[in-house]
TORVEX-914431 format. One record per residue (C-alpha): residue number from 1; residue in three letters; x, y, z. Coordinates in pm, 1 decimal, padded with zeros to 6 digits. Last residue first. Layout:
<sites>
(site NUM; 'ala'; (X; Y; Z))
...
</sites>
This chain:
<sites>
(site 213; 'unk'; (03054.7; -03265.5; -10841.0))
(site 212; 'unk'; (03283.5; -03508.9; -11022.6))
(site 211; 'unk'; (03095.8; -03816.1; -11135.0))
(site 210; 'unk'; (03199.3; -04136.7; -10964.0))
(site 209; 'unk'; (03445.3; -04402.9; -11067.8))
(site 208; 'unk'; (03383.9; -04771.8; -10988.6))
(site 207; 'unk'; (03702.4; -04969.5; -10926.6))
(site 206; 'unk'; (03681.0; -05054.8; -10556.2))
(site 205; 'unk'; (03330.7; -05201.7; -10565.4))
(site 204; 'unk'; (03429.4; -05410.6; -10868.7))
(site 203; 'unk'; (03719.8; -05574.1; -10685.5))
(site 202; 'unk'; (03506.9; -05708.4; -10400.6))
(site 201; 'unk'; (03673.2; -05926.1; -10133.7))
(site 200; 'unk'; (04012.3; -05774.1; -10060.0))
(site 199; 'unk'; (04333.8; -05925.4; -09918.1))
(site 198; 'unk'; (04254.2; -06282.2; -10027.4))
(site 197; 'unk'; (04570.8; -06309.3; -10237.5))
(site 196; 'unk'; (04372.2; -06340.2; -10562.4))
(site 195; 'unk'; (04169.8; -06034.6; -10462.3))
(site 194; 'unk'; (04488.0; -05838.9; -10396.6))
(site 193; 'unk'; (04628.9; -05931.0; -10738.6))
(site 192; 'unk'; (04305.4; -05826.7; -10913.4))
(site 191; 'unk'; (04316.8; -05500.7; -10718.5))
(site 190; 'unk'; (04673.5; -05443.8; -10836.9))
(site 189; 'unk'; (04568.6; -05488.5; -11199.0))
(site 188; 'unk'; (04287.7; -05237.3; -11148.8))
(site 187; 'unk'; (04532.9; -04987.0; -10999.7))
(site 186; 'unk'; (04758.6; -05046.0; -11300.8))
(site 185; 'unk'; (04471.3; -04966.3; -11534.4))
(site 184; 'unk'; (04371.7; -04640.9; -11367.4))
(site 183; 'unk'; (04507.3; -04523.2; -11032.2))
(site 182; 'unk'; (04818.7; -04526.7; -10812.3))
(site 181; 'unk'; (04851.4; -04179.1; -10666.7))
(site 180; 'unk'; (05033.5; -03887.7; -10834.5))
(site 179; 'unk'; (05286.9; -03663.3; -10660.3))
(site 178; 'unk'; (05402.0; -03946.1; -10435.7))
(site 177; 'unk'; (05311.7; -04067.0; -10087.6))
(site 176; 'unk'; (05164.3; -04390.1; -10223.7))
(site 175; 'unk'; (04796.6; -04298.0; -10202.3))
(site 174; 'unk'; (04578.0; -04559.6; -10367.6))
(site 173; 'unk'; (04317.8; -04469.1; -10628.9))
(site 172; 'unk'; (03948.2; -04482.9; -10712.1))
(site 171; 'unk'; (03860.2; -04246.3; -10998.8))
(site 170; 'unk'; (03701.4; -03902.3; -10986.5))
(site 169; 'unk'; (03509.6; -03812.6; -11298.2))
(site 168; 'unk'; (03482.0; -03530.3; -11549.5))
(site 167; 'unk'; (03308.0; -03625.6; -11875.8))
(site 166; 'unk'; (03521.8; -03602.8; -12190.0))
(site 165; 'unk'; (03481.7; -03971.2; -12272.0))
(site 164; 'unk'; (03607.9; -04050.2; -11920.8))
(site 163; 'unk'; (03779.3; -03774.7; -11723.4))
(site 162; 'unk'; (04037.1; -03728.6; -11446.7))
(site 161; 'unk'; (04047.3; -03638.9; -11078.3))
(site 160; 'unk'; (04199.2; -03905.5; -10851.0))
(site 159; 'unk'; (04036.0; -04049.4; -10540.2))
(site 158; 'unk'; (04181.1; -04201.8; -10220.0))
(site 157; 'unk'; (04245.2; -04535.2; -10052.1))
(site 156; 'unk'; (04541.7; -04546.5; -09812.1))
(site 155; 'unk'; (04334.2; -04601.0; -09497.3))
(site 154; 'unk'; (04152.1; -04892.2; -09663.1))
(site 153; 'unk'; (04473.5; -05101.3; -09654.0))
(site 152; 'unk'; (04525.8; -05338.2; -09948.9))
(site 151; 'unk'; (04805.7; -05143.2; -10119.8))
(site 150; 'unk'; (04982.4; -05095.3; -09785.9))
(site 149; 'unk'; (04951.2; -05472.7; -09717.4))
(site 148; 'unk'; (05130.1; -05539.3; -10047.2))
(site 147; 'unk'; (05432.6; -05341.5; -09931.8))
(site 146; 'unk'; (05543.0; -05090.6; -10198.7))
(site 145; 'unk'; (05875.3; -05102.1; -10384.9))
(site 144; 'unk'; (06024.0; -04821.6; -10597.0))
(site 143; 'unk'; (06134.6; -04719.1; -10945.4))
(site 142; 'unk'; (06179.5; -04358.1; -11060.3))
(site 141; 'unk'; (06152.9; -04116.4; -11354.0))
(site 140; 'unk'; (06132.5; -04380.8; -11625.8))
(site 139; 'unk'; (06106.0; -04337.7; -12003.2))
(site 138; 'unk'; (06390.5; -04111.3; -12117.5))
(site 137; 'unk'; (06585.4; -04188.1; -11800.2))
(site 136; 'unk'; (06607.2; -04562.4; -11866.6))
(site 135; 'unk'; (06669.0; -04651.7; -11504.5))
(site 134; 'unk'; (06954.0; -04874.2; -11390.9))
(site 133; 'unk'; (06810.2; -05021.6; -11071.7))
(site 132; 'unk'; (07049.6; -05125.1; -10797.3))
(site 131; 'unk'; (07158.3; -05490.9; -10802.1))
(site 130; 'unk'; (06917.6; -05755.5; -10678.7))
(site 129; 'unk'; (06858.0; -05932.1; -10350.3))
(site 128; 'unk'; (06754.1; -06298.0; -10397.1))
(site 127; 'unk'; (06430.0; -06484.6; -10469.3))
(site 126; 'unk'; (06276.9; -06215.3; -10686.3))
(site 125; 'unk'; (05924.8; -06329.2; -10771.7))
(site 124; 'unk'; (05755.7; -06280.2; -11109.8))
(site 123; 'unk'; (05394.0; -06234.1; -11214.9))
(site 122; 'unk'; (05288.3; -06157.4; -11572.2))
(site 121; 'unk'; (05042.9; -05879.7; -11651.4))
(site 120; 'unk'; (04868.5; -05894.1; -11990.9))
(site 119; 'unk'; (04757.9; -05571.8; -12159.1))
(site 118; 'unk'; (04510.9; -05617.2; -12443.1))
(site 117; 'unk'; (04488.0; -05359.7; -12721.5))
(site 116; 'unk'; (04200.3; -05248.3; -12942.1))
(site 115; 'unk'; (04193.6; -04916.7; -12750.7))
(site 114; 'unk'; (03925.7; -04751.8; -12538.1))
(site 113; 'unk'; (03973.9; -04376.7; -12562.6))
(site 112; 'unk'; (03972.4; -04109.2; -12289.8))
(site 111; 'unk'; (04343.8; -04036.0; -12312.7))
(site 110; 'unk'; (04447.5; -04398.8; -12316.3))
(site 109; 'unk'; (04253.5; -04712.2; -12230.5))
(site 108; 'unk'; (04386.7; -05064.8; -12270.2))
(site 107; 'unk'; (04175.1; -05377.8; -12234.2))
(site 106; 'unk'; (04280.1; -05579.5; -11931.4))
(site 105; 'unk'; (04430.0; -05925.5; -11902.1))
(site 104; 'unk'; (04416.9; -06116.1; -11572.6))
(site 103; 'unk'; (04744.7; -06267.6; -11449.9))
(site 102; 'unk'; (05001.9; -06469.9; -11640.9))
(site 101; 'unk'; (05258.0; -06703.9; -11480.5))
(site 100; 'unk'; (05476.2; -06757.8; -11174.6))
(site 99; 'unk'; (05820.5; -06678.9; -11318.3))
(site 98; 'unk'; (06070.8; -06734.2; -11038.3))
(site 97; 'unk'; (06381.2; -06513.2; -11039.9))
(site 96; 'unk'; (06729.0; -06602.9; -10906.6))
(site 95; 'unk'; (06788.3; -06845.4; -11195.3))
(site 94; 'unk'; (06781.7; -06554.1; -11440.1))
(site 93; 'unk'; (06528.5; -06421.5; -11691.1))
(site 92; 'unk'; (06386.9; -06134.6; -11484.1))
(site 91; 'unk'; (06684.1; -05905.7; -11544.1))
(site 90; 'unk'; (06636.3; -05563.1; -11385.1))
(site 89; 'unk'; (06795.4; -05272.3; -11574.8))
(site 88; 'unk'; (06483.6; -05067.0; -11502.3))
(site 87; 'unk'; (06338.1; -04971.2; -11840.9))
(site 86; 'unk'; (06524.6; -05203.6; -12077.9))
(site 85; 'unk'; (06532.0; -05502.5; -11841.9))
(site 84; 'unk'; (06168.6; -05455.2; -11746.1))
(site 83; 'unk'; (06073.2; -05420.3; -12113.8))
(site 82; 'unk'; (06251.7; -05743.2; -12202.8))
(site 81; 'unk'; (06095.3; -05936.7; -11914.1))
(site 80; 'unk'; (05740.8; -05823.5; -11993.2))
(site 79; 'unk'; (05786.1; -05892.3; -12365.3))
(site 78; 'unk'; (05939.7; -06232.1; -12287.1))
(site 77; 'unk'; (05629.9; -06317.2; -12084.6))
(site 76; 'unk'; (05429.5; -06201.4; -12386.0))
(site 75; 'unk'; (05593.0; -06463.2; -12604.8))
(site 74; 'unk'; (05894.9; -06514.8; -12833.5))
(site 73; 'unk'; (05948.0; -06138.8; -12859.4))
(site 72; 'unk'; (06115.2; -06052.3; -13192.7))
(site 71; 'unk'; (05792.3; -05915.8; -13341.0))
(site 70; 'unk'; (05758.0; -05662.8; -13054.4))
(site 69; 'unk'; (05495.5; -05668.6; -12778.6))
(site 68; 'unk'; (05407.7; -05331.9; -12633.0))
(site 67; 'unk'; (05526.1; -05220.1; -12291.9))
(site 66; 'unk'; (05629.4; -05318.0; -11942.2))
(site 65; 'unk'; (05733.1; -05198.7; -11598.0))
(site 64; 'unk'; (05432.5; -05173.9; -11364.3))
(site 63; 'unk'; (05274.4; -04833.6; -11345.8))
(site 62; 'unk'; (05255.3; -04500.4; -11163.7))
(site 61; 'unk'; (05161.6; -04222.7; -11405.1))
(site 60; 'unk'; (05376.8; -03938.0; -11534.2))
(site 59; 'unk'; (05285.4; -03994.0; -11898.5))
(site 58; 'unk'; (05035.7; -04275.8; -11960.4))
(site 57; 'unk'; (04933.5; -04149.6; -12306.8))
(site 56; 'unk'; (05304.7; -04096.4; -12386.5))
(site 55; 'unk'; (05357.2; -03848.4; -12672.4))
(site 54; 'unk'; (05361.3; -03538.6; -12449.3))
(site 53; 'unk'; (05623.8; -03697.2; -12225.8))
(site 52; 'unk'; (05663.2; -03705.3; -11846.4))
(site 51; 'unk'; (05874.6; -03996.8; -11721.1))
(site 50; 'unk'; (05681.2; -04294.8; -11588.7))
(site 49; 'unk'; (05692.9; -04366.4; -11217.3))
(site 48; 'unk'; (05780.2; -04729.5; -11158.5))
(site 47; 'unk'; (05632.1; -04998.8; -10942.2))
(site 46; 'unk'; (05759.6; -05316.0; -10776.9))
(site 45; 'unk'; (05538.6; -05509.8; -10535.9))
(site 44; 'unk'; (05632.6; -05604.6; -10177.8))
(site 43; 'unk'; (05569.4; -05912.6; -09963.4))
(site 42; 'unk'; (05610.1; -05863.0; -09589.3))
(site 41; 'unk'; (05699.4; -05541.6; -09410.5))
(site 40; 'unk'; (06079.3; -05587.1; -09410.0))
(site 39; 'unk'; (06068.1; -05701.1; -09770.3))
(site 38; 'unk'; (06009.1; -06025.7; -09957.7))
(site 37; 'unk'; (05997.7; -05965.6; -10333.4))
(site 36; 'unk'; (05728.3; -05941.3; -10597.5))
(site 35; 'unk'; (05740.1; -05828.8; -10960.7))
(site 34; 'unk'; (05417.8; -05767.9; -11155.3))
(site 33; 'unk'; (05570.5; -05737.2; -11503.0))
(site 32; 'unk'; (05376.9; -05577.9; -11787.7))
(site 31; 'unk'; (05272.4; -05704.6; -12129.6))
(site 30; 'unk'; (05132.7; -05542.4; -12441.9))
(site 29; 'unk'; (04921.3; -05677.6; -12723.2))
(site 28; 'unk'; (04768.3; -05542.0; -13043.0))
(site 27; 'unk'; (04428.6; -05672.4; -13137.4))
(site 26; 'unk'; (04344.0; -05886.3; -13443.5))
(site 25; 'unk'; (04315.5; -06214.3; -13251.4))
(site 24; 'unk'; (04092.2; -06063.8; -12978.1))
(site 23; 'unk'; (04208.3; -05984.3; -12625.6))
(site 22; 'unk'; (04000.8; -06031.5; -12309.1))
(site 21; 'unk'; (04164.7; -06327.9; -12132.6))
(site 20; 'unk'; (04112.1; -06387.0; -11758.3))
(site 19; 'unk'; (04397.4; -06578.4; -11593.4))
(site 18; 'unk'; (04316.1; -06915.9; -11441.4))
(site 17; 'unk'; (04261.7; -06946.4; -11065.6))
(site 16; 'unk'; (04506.3; -07056.7; -10793.2))
(site 15; 'unk'; (04794.9; -06853.2; -10936.7))
(site 14; 'unk'; (04832.5; -06595.8; -10660.1))
(site 13; 'unk'; (04748.2; -06821.0; -10367.2))
(site 12; 'unk'; (05040.9; -07030.5; -10241.7))
(site 11; 'unk'; (05338.8; -06847.8; -10394.8))
(site 10; 'unk'; (05198.3; -06506.3; -10300.1))
(site 9; 'unk'; (05111.1; -06636.7; -09953.6))
(site 8; 'unk'; (05471.0; -06751.8; -09904.6))
(site 7; 'unk'; (05580.1; -06397.9; -09993.4))
(site 6; 'unk'; (05414.1; -06265.8; -09678.9))
(site 5; 'unk'; (05099.7; -06057.0; -09650.0))
(site 4; 'unk'; (05128.5; -05821.4; -09354.3))
(site 3; 'unk'; (04912.9; -05901.6; -09050.9))
(site 2; 'unk'; (04554.0; -05772.1; -09053.4))
(site 1; 'unk'; (04479.6; -05467.1; -08837.3))
</sites>
């Protein structure tokens, strides 16, 4: 078994290559925060479980904190920080947080549709312990940390039943011991992070869905 990935590795490797950009000028934009900290089992990533709502296309899923850009946001990094503060009560714009930079953009999908929206993750590191989360109950059911080595371990890989364009598929996922595994766009973002950190070698092989039989 490989040793846990430490926060020093995040600082050393995460930003070694430029971020992929997929958005077009006329698209809408959203941003999410990939927040790291040093835990007892090495570097950890922050996730939240979205509250269940009929109007939310990502209802009940595991995700990074974040949301759509608003006109008052100076940049997408400010969007990620604002949404994290609103959803979790965690302030990423303080001296105790290091902003590392943007990660690979993804095109949004929701309820079987590909959307003209780019989602840009932005990486942050908490350098000090933080106050307890203050969850926005209308949007967030829970917030929790997961060791990066857990996300990379083959023994936690699983499959999640869903559909694409109305066709039933099973999608690659990671079991987190919760009602719903990590899957979909956030899973893809996590795989990009793991590839940057040298924890996995082939992102595409771990993202391909298969037809449900």
